[in-house]
C-alpha positions as CSV (number, residue, x, y, z in Angstrom):
1,X,0.0,0.1,0.2
2,X,1.5,3.4,-1.0
3,X,1.2,6.3,1.1
4,X,1.0,9.8,0.0
5,X,2.9,12.7,1.6
6,X,1.2,15.9,2.4
7,X,4.5,17.7,3.2
8,X,6.3,18.5,6.3
9,X,5.0,20.5,9.2
10,X,6.1,22.4,12.3
11,X,3.1,22.2,14.9
12,X,2.9,25.3,17.5
13,X,4.1,25.0,20.7
14,X,6.7,22.2,19.3
15,X,10.3,22.2,17.8
16,X,10.0,18.7,16.3
17,X,8.6,18.9,12.8
18,X,6.1,16.1,11.6
19,X,5.7,14.9,8.0
20,X,2.1,15.1,7.3
21,X,0.4,12.2,5.2
22,X,-2.8,12.4,3.4
23,X,-5.9,11.3,5.8
24,X,-4.2,13.1,8.5
25,X,-1.6,11.0,10.2
26,X,1.7,12.3,11.0
27,X,5.1,11.0,11.7
28,X,7.5,12.7,14.1
29,X,10.9,13.5,12.4
30,X,13.1,13.1,15.6
31,X,16.8,13.3,15.5
32,X,18.4,10.4,14.5
33,X,15.4,8.6,13.2
34,X,15.8,5.9,10.5
35,X,14.0,7.1,7.3
36,X,13.4,5.0,4.0
37,X,11.1,5.0,1.0
38,X,10.8,4.2,-2.7
39,X,8.7,6.0,-4.9
40,X,6.0,4.6,-7.2
41,X,4.3,5.4,-10.2
42,X,3.6,8.9,-11.3
43,X,3.8,12.0,-9.6
44,X,0.2,13.7,-9.7
45,X,-1.3,17.0,-8.8
46,X,-2.4,17.5,-5.3
47,X,-5.3,19.8,-6.1
48,X,-5.8,23.1,-4.2
49,X,-7.6,24.7,-1.2
50,X,-8.2,21.1,-0.1
51,X,-10.1,20.1,-3.4
52,X,-8.6,17.2,-6.0
53,X,-7.3,17.9,-9.1
54,X,-10.1,17.1,-11.5
55,X,-7.8,15.2,-13.9
56,X,-5.0,14.1,-11.3
57,X,-2.6,15.6,-13.9
58,X,0.8,14.3,-14.0
59,X,3.4,17.0,-12.6
60,X,7.0,17.4,-13.1
61,X,9.3,15.6,-10.7
62,X,11.3,18.5,-10.1
63,X,8.7,20.9,-9.2
64,X,8.7,22.1,-5.9
65,X,5.1,22.0,-5.6
66,X,3.0,19.2,-6.7
67,X,0.4,21.1,-8.8
68,X,-0.5,21.6,-12.3
69,X,-1.2,25.0,-13.8
70,X,-4.7,25.4,-13.0
71,X,-4.7,24.1,-9.5
72,X,-1.5,26.7,-8.7
73,X,-3.4,29.4,-10.1
74,X,-6.3,28.7,-7.8
75,X,-4.2,28.0,-4.8
76,X,-2.3,31.2,-5.3
77,X,-5.5,33.2,-5.8
78,X,-6.6,32.5,-2.4
79,X,-3.4,33.1,-0.5
80,X,-2.1,36.0,1.5
81,X,0.8,36.7,-1.0
82,X,-1.8,37.5,-3.8
83,X,-3.3,40.6,-1.9
84,X,-6.8,39.2,-2.5
85,X,-7.4,39.0,1.1
86,X,-7.9,42.6,2.1
87,X,-10.8,41.8,4.4
88,X,-9.1,39.2,6.7
89,X,-9.7,39.8,10.1
90,X,-7.0,38.3,12.1
91,X,-3.8,40.2,13.4
92,X,-0.9,39.9,11.7
93,X,3.0,40.2,12.4
94,X,5.8,41.8,10.1
95,X,9.2,40.0,10.8
96,X,12.9,40.0,10.2
97,X,14.6,36.4,9.2
98,X,18.1,35.6,9.2
99,X,19.5,32.6,7.3
100,X,23.2,33.3,7.4
101,X,25.5,36.3,7.1
102,X,24.0,38.7,4.7
103,X,20.9,36.8,4.2
104,X,17.8,38.6,6.0
105,X,14.4,38.8,4.7
106,X,11.2,40.7,5.8
107,X,8.0,38.9,5.8
108,X,4.8,38.8,7.5
109,X,2.5,35.9,8.9
110,X,-0.7,35.8,10.9
111,X,-0.2,36.1,14.7
112,X,-2.2,33.0,15.6
113,X,0.5,30.7,13.9
114,X,3.2,31.8,16.1
115,X,6.7,31.0,14.9
116,X,5.2,28.3,12.3
117,X,6.0,30.1,9.1
118,X,9.8,30.9,10.3
119,X,10.4,27.2,11.0
120,X,8.9,26.3,7.4
121,X,11.0,28.6,6.0
122,X,14.1,27.6,7.8
123,X,14.8,30.6,9.6
124,X,18.1,30.1,12.0
125,X,17.3,33.4,13.9
126,X,14.3,35.9,13.5
127,X,12.8,38.8,15.7
128,X,9.1,40.4,15.5
129,X,9.3,43.9,14.2
130,X,5.4,44.8,14.4
131,X,1.9,43.6,14.7
132,X,-1.7,44.9,13.4
133,X,-4.1,44.3,10.4
134,X,-3.4,42.3,7.5
135,X,-2.9,45.4,4.8
136,X,-1.2,47.4,7.4
137,X,1.2,44.7,7.9
138,X,1.7,44.4,4.1
139,X,2.2,48.3,3.5
140,X,5.0,48.2,6.4
141,X,6.4,45.3,4.7
142,X,7.1,46.8,1.5
143,X,8.4,49.8,3.2
144,X,11.1,47.6,5.2
145,X,12.0,46.0,2.2
146,X,12.7,48.8,0.2
147,X,14.3,51.0,2.9
148,X,16.4,48.3,4.5
149,X,17.2,46.9,0.9
150,X,16.4,43.2,2.0
151,X,14.3,40.7,0.0
152,X,11.1,38.8,0.8
153,X,12.6,35.7,-0.6
154,X,16.1,33.9,-0.1
155,X,16.6,30.7,-2.2
156,X,16.6,27.4,-0.4
157,X,20.1,26.8,-2.0
158,X,21.4,29.7,-0.6
159,X,20.3,28.8,2.8
160,X,21.5,25.2,2.4
161,X,25.0,26.5,1.4
162,X,25.7,28.4,4.7
163,X,24.2,25.9,7.3
164,X,27.3,24.1,8.2
165,X,29.2,27.5,8.4
166,X,26.9,29.5,10.7
167,X,28.6,31.9,13.3
168,X,28.1,31.4,17.1
169,X,24.4,32.3,18.6
170,X,25.5,36.0,19.8
171,X,27.0,36.5,16.2
172,X,23.8,35.5,14.7
173,X,21.9,37.9,16.7
174,X,24.3,41.0,15.8
175,X,22.9,41.3,12.4
176,X,19.6,41.2,12.6
177,X,19.3,43.4,15.5
178,X,20.8,45.9,13.8
179,X,18.6,46.0,10.8
180,X,15.6,46.0,13.7
181,X,16.7,49.1,15.4
182,X,17.1,50.9,11.8
183,X,13.5,49.3,10.9
184,X,11.9,50.6,14.0
185,X,13.3,54.3,13.3
186,X,11.6,54.6,10.1
187,X,9.0,56.6,9.1
188,X,6.1,55.7,7.2
189,X,4.8,53.0,9.2
190,X,1.1,52.3,9.0
191,X,-0.6,54.2,11.9
192,X,-2.4,50.7,12.7
193,X,1.0,48.8,12.9
194,X,2.3,48.6,16.6
195,X,6.0,48.4,16.8
196,X,7.2,45.2,18.6
197,X,10.7,45.5,20.5
198,X,13.7,43.3,19.4
199,X,13.9,39.5,20.6
200,X,16.2,37.4,18.9
201,X,14.4,33.9,18.9
202,X,17.4,31.1,17.6
203,X,16.1,28.1,15.8
204,X,19.4,26.3,15.3
205,X,19.2,23.9,18.2
206,X,15.6,23.0,16.9
207,X,16.9,22.5,13.5
208,X,20.0,20.1,14.7
209,X,22.8,22.4,12.6
210,X,25.3,22.9,15.7
211,X,28.0,20.9,14.2
212,X,26.5,20.0,11.2
213,X,28.7,19.0,8.6
214,X,28.7,20.2,4.8
215,X,26.1,18.2,2.5
216,X,27.8,16.2,0.0
217,X,24.7,15.9,-2.1
218,X,20.9,17.4,-3.0
219,X,18.0,15.3,-4.0
220,X,17.2,16.9,-7.6
221,X,13.9,14.9,-7.7
222,X,12.1,11.6,-7.1
223,X,11.7,8.8,-9.7
224,X,9.4,6.0,-10.3
225,X,11.3,3.3,-8.1
226,X,13.7,5.5,-6.8
227,X,14.6,5.1,-3.1
228,X,16.0,7.6,-0.6
229,X,17.3,6.1,2.9
230,X,19.3,7.4,5.8
231,X,19.4,8.5,9.5
232,X,18.0,12.2,10.4
233,X,20.6,14.4,11.3
234,X,18.9,17.9,10.8
235,X,15.9,19.0,9.4
236,X,15.6,22.8,8.7
237,X,12.3,24.3,6.8
238,X,11.5,21.7,4.5
239,X,15.1,20.2,4.3
240,X,15.7,17.1,5.6
241,X,19.7,16.4,6.0
242,X,20.2,12.5,6.3
243,X,23.2,10.6,6.9
244,X,23.5,7.6,4.5
245,X,25.0,4.2,4.9
246,X,27.8,5.0,2.8
247,X,28.5,8.1,5.1
248,X,27.2,10.7,2.9
249,X,24.9,13.4,4.2
250,X,22.3,14.0,1.5
251,X,19.5,16.7,1.8
252,X,16.1,15.9,0.8
253,X,13.5,18.9,0.2
254,X,10.1,17.5,1.3
255,X,8.2,19.2,-1.1
256,X,9.5,17.0,-3.8
257,X,7.8,14.0,-1.9
258,X,4.2,15.4,-2.3
259,X,2.4,14.0,-5.2
260,X,3.9,10.8,-5.3
261,X,2.8,7.3,-3.8
262,X,5.5,6.3,-1.6
263,X,6.2,2.8,0.3
264,X,9.0,1.6,2.6
265,X,12.1,1.0,1.6
266,X,14.6,-2.1,3.0
267,X,17.9,-1.4,4.5
268,X,20.0,-2.0,1.7
269,X,18.1,0.1,-1.1
270,X,20.2,3.2,-0.9
271,X,19.9,6.5,-2.6
272,X,18.9,5.9,-5.9
273,X,17.1,9.1,-7.3
274,X,18.7,12.0,-9.1
275,X,21.3,13.7,-6.5
276,X,23.1,17.1,-7.3
277,X,26.8,16.4,-6.1
278,X,28.3,13.2,-4.5
279,X,26.7,10.8,-2.1
280,X,24.9,7.5,-1.7
281,X,24.2,4.5,0.2
282,X,21.4,3.1,2.3
283,X,20.3,2.8,6.1
284,X,18.0,0.6,8.3
285,X,14.6,1.6,7.9
286,X,11.5,1.2,11.0
287,X,8.9,1.6,8.6
288,X,7.5,4.4,6.3
289,X,8.1,6.9,8.9
């Protein structure tokens, strides 16, 4: 029987991620856990807004979201990022997120989600900047992005490249503290947005990044019959850093798992999917997560 992964989640109030499966089951991703699975068949569109894709369209194995063009448009049309939810009554927070030296972004998230959005993005350190209505948060986000010269997105490849070479906790907070100080002093904030005092929240321990070695490869895509197996060393954002039986460290972006039917892999199956870089090997598995 094949399982279908709905992606990784960082439940509020915890610092341990879980893999979410269609149907609601979750599998905790504790450090040191042995994982192994085999992809079967074709990768199919997962639909949008909780609705299945009518034709169950085949999607590319390299796509970071398992949605066909039509479902992707429908999903984005109802997202906060599309600015189509101006009447959203929830309180939002503006934040600064640090991913490595010189890599800081500004963003917004619903206050009710807590730090989940920052964990999902793999933010090593973050601080809140302000809180208030959605459109006020959005306008202030744009102001800060322009005034501070920081982006609203940072590629995951750039985040992965520096995880094994991060400075210490004190040094990690210095850059984001300086930007926070500049941000709250700016004129032009939306009047309904309340400024929030600086407080650095560090996720390095939760992610397992302390002492993390450099990855030897990154999974490019899953393929029919392809296997990924290893021991979980670190989990940051959607990325799982897996130590294989051949002692290679391979990174799997769990967004590549969605849309596939997955079955358990045996201990000697190794890593047989396309990987950018070197690495491989197998590991003991205790079931499909």
